[in-house]
N, C-alpha and C positions, 0 to 999 in steps of 0.2 A: 642852294642845295638845302634840303631839310634833313635833319639829323634826328632820329627817334630814339627814345629812351623807354624800352618796355620794361615792365614789371619782371622781375626775376621768378622763373616758375619751378626751378630746380629745389626739390625737398630741403629745407633748412637753410636755404640762402637768404641772407638779410641784407646782403648789400646792394647798391644801386650803382650803375655804370658811371652816372653823373650827379655830382651834388650841385645845390643851386649856385654856388660860386663859381664851379667848372661851367655852368651852362651860361654865365653871364660872360665868361672869358670867351667861351666859343662862339657867342652870339656876335661879340666884338670882331671877330673875324669874318662876318658876314655872312653866317649860315643862319637858319631858322631851326629851332629845337621844338621838338614836339615829345612831351613826356606823358606817358601812361598814368592815369589817376592812380594814385597810392603807391606809385613804383618807390617812392623814398620813404614811406612811413616807418618800415622796420629800421631804418638807418638813422631815423629821426629827423627827416625833412619832410614837411608835409606839403600839400598841392600848393597852398597859398605862398610858401616861399620860392617854390618853382615859378609861380606867376610873377612874384615880384623881381624875380632875376630875368624875365622877360621870356620866359618859356610859355607854350600852348599846352594846355593840360587839355589830354584827350583819352580816348580809349586804347586797348591794345591793337585794334585794326589800323588806327592812324600811325601808333609808333612803328609797328611793324612795317607798315607800308611806306616808310621812309626812303629817301636815297641813300641814306648811311645809317644803319642800325649799329648801335653800340650796346653791348652787354658785359656781363661778368661772366657768366656760365654759357656752356654751348648751347644753341638753340636746340629745342625739340622738334621732332617731325613736323607738329602743327605750326611752330613759328616759322620754319623753313618754307612751309607751304604758303603762310600768308606774306611772306618777303616778295618784293616786286621782282621780277625777271630782269637780271642786270644790275641790280643794287648791289651795295657794298655792306660787309659787315666787319667790325670789329669786336675780338672778344677772346678769353681763353677759351680755346676750341680743342685741346688735348688731341692734338694731331696725329700723334703716333699711336694713340690708342683707339681712337673714333674714326676708323678708316671710312665707314659708311657715311658718317656726315660729311666728309671732304668729297667723297663721291657725288652725295646729294646736293652740295653746295655748287659743285662744278657742274653739274646736271641742270641746275637753274640759273646757269652763267652768272652766280653771285661772286663777285671779287671779294674774298674773304682773308682778313688779317689775323693770324693768331698771336697773341701776345707773348706764348710761350716761345716763339720763334725769332723774337728780336734778338738781333746780334748783340753779343757782348762786347760792343765797342764804347770808346770815349763817348763819341757823339750821340749814342743812344742811351747812355746811363739815366737820363731824366725820362725815359720813357720805358725803362725796365720794370714792368708790373710784376714779374716772379720775385724779383728780389724786395720789392716793397712788401709785397704779400708774404714772403718768407721772413721778413722783419716782425711783422705782426704775430706770424705762426709762433717763431721761437720766444717771443715773450709771453704769448698766451699759454704755451705749453708749460713753462716754468710756473706761472700763476695757478694752473690748473694742478701740477703736482704738488705745488705747496698747500692747497685747498684740500687734498685727498691724502697727503702723507699724516700720519697719525703723531706727528711731532712739530715742532718749529723749524725754520730754517736757522736762524742766527744763534750763536751762543749768548746765554744769559747766566750773569752772576748774580744770584738772590740770596736771601737769608734762609730759603729752603734748599740751597744747594746750587752747584754750576750745571746747567743744562748745555751739554756739546753742541755746536752747529751740525746741521745736516750735511751729508756728503752727496753731492751731486755729481754725477757722470754724464757729459755729453758725448754722443758717438756721431760725428760727423761736423766738421768745422766751415761748414759754408755760411751763408747769410742767416739762416735759422739757427744754426748751431751756435754761431758767434753771438747773435741776440740772445739765445739762451743762456749762454756763459755770462754774458754782462747782466741779464736780469737776475740769475741766481746768486750773482756777486752782491748784487744791491740788496738783496734780501738777507744778505748774511751767511749764505751757504759756503761750504768748502767745495771748489769746484774742479774738477779734471775733466780733460776732454781728449779725445782720440781722433785722428783722421788718417788716412792712408797717404795724403800728401804732406809729405814733412814740410812743405814750404808754408803752411799755414801756422807752424809753431809759433812764429813771432806775434802774429795776431791774437792766439789764444792767451800768451803770456802778456801781451799788452792790456788785456780785459781782466786780468787778475786769476786767470785760470792756470792750472798746471798741466802741461802737454804731455801726455802719455805716448811712449814709444814701445811698440811691440817688436820681438825680435823675428819679423819676417820681412822678407824682401817684397816690398810692392812695385818695384820698378818703377817705370813712369806711369805715375797713377793719374795724371791730370790730363784732360783733353785740351784741343785748342781754345775751346770755349770757358776753361777755368773749372769745369765740373770733374768730378771723380770719374774714372774710368771702371768698366766692369772688370773683374780680376777672374783668375781661375778657380775651379772648385776646390783645388788642393789648397789655394791661399786661404780661402773662405773656411775652410776645415781648421786649419792653424790658427785663423783668426778667432773663430768660436771659442776654441779651446782656451785660448789666452784671455779673451775678454771675459770669459766665464770665471776664471780666477779673480778678474777685477770686481766682478759685479758682487762677490760674496760679502764686500765690505761697505757697500754704497746703500744709500737711502732711497735715491730716485735716479732715474735713467731716463734721459731723452735722447731719443733715436731719431736721425733726420737723413740717414743715408739713401740716397735715391740715384738712379743712373736713368736717363730719360729713355723712354720708349721699352723699358725693360722691366722684368719683376725687380722689386726692390731686393739688394742684397741681404741674405738672412745671416744677421750677426748674432742673435741672441737664440740658442737652441732651448729646449724644454730642460735638459741637464742644467744649463746656467739658471734658468728659472727657478727650479727646485733648489738651486744652491743659495739663493738670496735670502735675506732676511726677512721674516714674517712682517707685513705691513708696508713693505717696500713698494714703490710704484714705479712703472714702466710707462711713459708718453710716447707712443710709436707714430711719428709725424709720417711715416712711410705706407700706413695702412691701406691707402687707398691703391697702393700697388702691392697688396698682399703683405706688407709689413715687414720689418727689420727682425720682428720677435717672432719665433716658431708659433707662439701661443696667443698672437694677437687675433681677436675676433674682429674683422673690419666693420661690423654690423653695431657691436655694443661693447660696453665695458664689462670686463669680467675678473675674477679672482680665481688664480690658478697657483697652486702650491702656497698660497698665502699670500701672494703677489698679486696687486691691484694693476691690471694691464688696461690701458685706455689709448682706443685708437683716436689719434689726433687728426681726424678727417676735416678738411676745411675750417681750420681753427681761426682764419682771418673773420668769418662770418660771425662769430662770437663777440667781435668789436666791431660791429658794422659801420658805425659814424666814422671813426679815423681810418678804417681799410678802405671805405668808400672815397673818402677825402684822397688818400693816397692814390687809390686806383684812378680817381678821375683826373688828378694832376698828370699821372702817365698818359692817361688816353687823350687828354686835351692837347699836351705837347705833340704826341703823335699824329693827332688830327690836323693839328696847324703845320705840322711837316709835310702831310700829304695834301692839305688844303689851305695854303697859306693866305688866299684871299677869298675864300669861302666856296670854292669848286675844286673838286678832285683832280690834281695834276700828277699823273703817274709816272716817275721817272724809274724805267725799270732798270736802269744802269746805277741807280742809287742803292748803296750796299743795306740801308736801313729800309726802304721800300720792298726792294726785292727779297731781302732777308725774311721779312716778316709775312710776306704774301704766301697765303697758302692755296688758293685757287683764282684762277684768273681766265677770262675768255672760254670759259667751258671746259678747262682743263685743271687738274691738280699740277702746281708748278713748283712745289717744294721737291726737291730730288729724292731726299729719304722716304716722304710720305708716298711720292709716285712709285717709288720702286716697290714698298710696302703693298700699295693698293694693286699694282699690277700682279704682284705675286698671290694674291688672293688671301693676303694674312686678314 
């Protein structure tokens, strides 16, 4: 089986699907790897490193014409057209948002696996690329906030007086939020965090953060996969009002709240932004899904009412070497699961294989995506 690694074509994307060490591990299972020339340069891996690892460096046509194509971002129309009929694909495919892509992959009889659909079970933890990239995003969000804030994070006692530590508020204590808490604490900030799921309180406190509880009934706020559930509009109205009071006292806010397949919950309204201290910073990790902040512009950084609001879109690409290494590990582990001896063996009764599968044999096979596609969404 030939595995193809094309260069990423999405604007601003600097990651590569397989790093040289991952290529070596893949080849050890019996596959041949073709890497598009220059595919790893932005992440710090040149063609010579891939050749040394045993890959064949070729053009985009060869990489996209492989039996199994591995990518970071979803393929564009031209890349889908360049793939072989009946080939396989593994990538982040944004299946609940890109229904046309799912239809196009099915029409070309491509067996596609979406890394976002990887089941959250113990056996699949080493393949969970969403968690890997969320870790990087949470770290990078805090570093970005620290670079933009007009004050330092830690407390300093100097001959010129004492500088008080920055106050950081993290909304959403999933993987990205927890990493943001840990990073902000390492930088010396005073950290508070809020999540609708009371079950994460212990995790927040274990990292040195203070868990904020609002006087609002969130009910059963967690779904079977461990993600936060969407709430009612009345709940969000109360939540925005309560959060607004908290934001008046903080210096930096990291928002991470996402509900898969839906608009990100609106947690910070314009009134709350207006009430924040001048020079404060908001890093909105939900910008790609319209943002947790009403004033977020997904396309650019902006200053609104004296507050700097930064869309945290694709932050893992800002740290492409480590992001690529982590993604490669997730990917090669999944590839080994699908092709333990160098050829794809698809056990459709296996929870990992069927759970991550988006299209197969000319059909959209994921139930949720299929329902949306058939409904014309």
